[in-house]
N, C-alpha and C positions, 0 to 999 in steps of 0.2 A: 504506537507500534514501532518497535525497534528493528532496524534492518540488519540482517546478517547475510552477507553475500559470500557464498562458498564457491567463488569463481575466480578465474585468473584474469578476467577482463571487464568487470563491471566498471561503469564510468566513474564512480565516486571513490572506490576503494579496491579496484581490481587487483587481485593477488594477495592482498594484505591478510585475508582470513581464509585462504584457499586450503590451508592445512587444517585438519579436523580439530587438533588441540587448540590452535589459535582461534578458530571459529567459536568453539565452545567457551573459551576464556572471554572472548569479546561478548558473546551472548550473556554470560553471567554478569559481566560488567554493566551491560545495558539494563539488566534486571536491577542491579544495585542502584543505578541512576534513576530508576523509576518507570521502566517500561512495563506496560500492562499486557502486551502481546509481543511475541517475537515472530518476525517474518523471515523464514529461511529460504534462500533462493540458490539454485544450482546452475542456472543458465542466465547469462547476461541478456537483458532486453534493451540495452542502450541503442541509440540510433546506429544502424549499420551492422548490428551484431548478427552473426550467423547462428544457426541452430546447433545444439548438441544432441546426441542420441539419448533416448530414455534411460538406457543402461548407464551411461556416463553421468547423467543427472542424478540418478538414484545413488550411484557410487559416492557422489559428493554430498548429497543431502541426508540420506538415511542415517549414517552414523552420528551426525550432529543432532538430528531429531531424537534419536534413541538416547543420546547422552543428556538431553535437556528435559525429557519427559520425567515428571515426578517432582519438578521444582515448584509447582504451584502456579506457573505462568502458562497460559495457553500458547501453543505453538502453531503457527500458520506456515503453510508451505506455498511458495510462489511458483506455480507451474501451470502449464496448459496441456500437459500430457496425462492421459487417463491412467497409464501404467504407473507413473510417478505418484499420482493422486492416490491410487489404490494402495500402494506400498507405504506411502507416508501416513495414511490414515490407519493402516494396520500397525504401524510403528508407534502410533499414539498422537499424531497431529490432530488438532481439533478444528482447523480451519483450512480452506483452500482459497488462495488468492490467484484468480485466473485472468490474465490480461486479455484472453479471447472470450471471456464471458460465457464459458461452457458451450462454445459453438460445436465442439466435437460431441456427437451423439453418445459416444462411449464415456466421455468425461461427464456429461450430464447424468448418465446412468450411475456412474460410480458415486457421485455426490448424492443423488436421489436415494440410493440404497444405504447411505450412511446417515448419521445424525449430526454431521459436522456443520459448521458455519461456512459460508462461501461469500466471496466478494466478486462481483461481476463488473469488469472494467471495459470502458470503450477504448478502442484503438482503430485508427484508420490505416488500412493495409497491414503490414507486418514490420517487425523491427528492422529488417534489412532495407526496407524502402519507405517507411512511414514518414520520414522527414524530407523526402525528395521534393514534394510540392503539395503540402497539405492545403486543402481547399474546402470551404463550406459556404453555402449561401446564408445560413443562420446557424452558427456554431452551437449556441445554447439549445435552440429548438431541435436541431437534428440529433444531437447527442442525447437529449432528453427522450426523444421518440425511440431511439435505439435502445437505451437502457430500460425504458418502459416495456419494450417488446421482449427483451431478454428476461426481465422479471416475470412477464407472463409465461414465457417458455419454461422457465424454471418451475413456476407454480404448476403448470400443466404436467410437468414431469414428476410431480410429487414432492417438490422442495417447498416447504411452507415459508411464508414471508418472514417469519420470526428468525429464520436462519440466514437471511440474505442481507448483504450490504452492497452498495454500488459505488463506483469510482469513475468520475468523468475522464480519467486518463490524461492528466496533465503531462505534456511532452510526448505523448504517443500519437503522432500524426497531427500535431498542432504547431502553429507558429507561436512566437512570443506573444503576439497580439491576441491570438486565440486563447492562450493560457490566461492572460490577464482578464479578458472578458469573462471567461468561465469562472475565475475566482471571484470577480466582482458580482456575478449573478449566481453564486453557488446556491442561494436559497431556492432557485428554481428546481434543483435536484432534491432538496430535502422535502419538497412537496410530493415526491413519489411515495413517501410513507415508509421508507426503510433507511437505516443508517447510511450516511455518506462517508466514505473513506477518501482522504486527500493525500497525495504524495507529491510534494513540491521540493523535498529536501535536496539541496545542492544542485538543482537542475539548471540546464543551460539558460533558461530565461532569466534566472537570478544573475548569472554571469553577464548576460547582455545588459542588464539594468545597472549592475554595480561595478562591472569591470573586474570582478574578482575571479581568481582561479578556483577550480572545483573545491579544493581543500580549504579555501578561505571564505566559503559562502555560509558560514554558520549564522551570521546575523540576519542575512536576507532570508535564510531558510526559517529561522524562528519567527520573523515577521510574517512570512507567508502562512505558517502554521497558525499563528495567532489570528490572522485575518480569516482564515478558513473556519476556525472554531467560532469566531464572532458571527460568521454567516451560516452556522448550523452544522458544520462537520462534527461527526461523532468520533472519528478515528483519524489521527494524523500519523502518517508513516514517515519516520525520521531516522537520520543517522545520529544526530546530536541530541540524545534523549535528555540529559541533565539540563542543558540550556533551554530546551523546549518546555520541560516540566516547570522550570522556574518562571518562565514567561506566562505559562498557563495558570500557575498558582496565583500570580498577581492578577491576571484577568478574572479568575473566579472569585478572588477576595473582593475586588471592586464590585463585581456583579452581585455578590451576595451580601455586601455590606448593609448593616442595619442602621437606619437613621437614629441619631441620638443614642448610641450604644452606652450601656452601663459600664463604667470603668471596671477593669478586671481586678484592680487592687484599690482598696480604701477610697 
């Protein structure tokens, strides 16, 4: 899943693709690099971020979605607002990526009334306050219970499991230690029976471990994506698509290697 932030203030690339033309060019570049899904976001959810109105979010996102529909690549929209979901789906988006796991009754209804895919993410508190003092007694167990409950709520609303993915929400109300434990124990979430989406790309925990600035975290991001896939992740949400695809190609080649292969030539 390639990230396209149509925002002036996202943590990794704030402002770089705020212009529609640049956002579309970037999205097409990610497709060329091997993205299977594009995730378009019009509101920054970095720690400490403030909210934007639904109208402003739609003004940013919808023209990009409309420009990308028809290229053969599914388009996801990263939003927690029912109004934005409704208009994005009408514009042709095929997935909703909601950091609030459809907690809004209206958002749940919008998705239930469509045939789109949806990702339900865990977040402690909200972007403005989530990193103030994250606390858990059992970070894996508590998030697993939460996501299981949101899965049940979505199914009760008429959203079949085949349409749902889950995301433990790395960096959303978690310390670096919480993030590392969640990645190490990711298999606990695959046990819920739906695809797991993981977003580690360029995040602060990688900076704490490597000492690298945000724009220099490609190697750490690729390593995290590879470890996530090894532990069962079905989707990795990344900024650096080409580098991640190369690493995953090597992983898959080793995983699928045949003992005593017949030489391709003579």
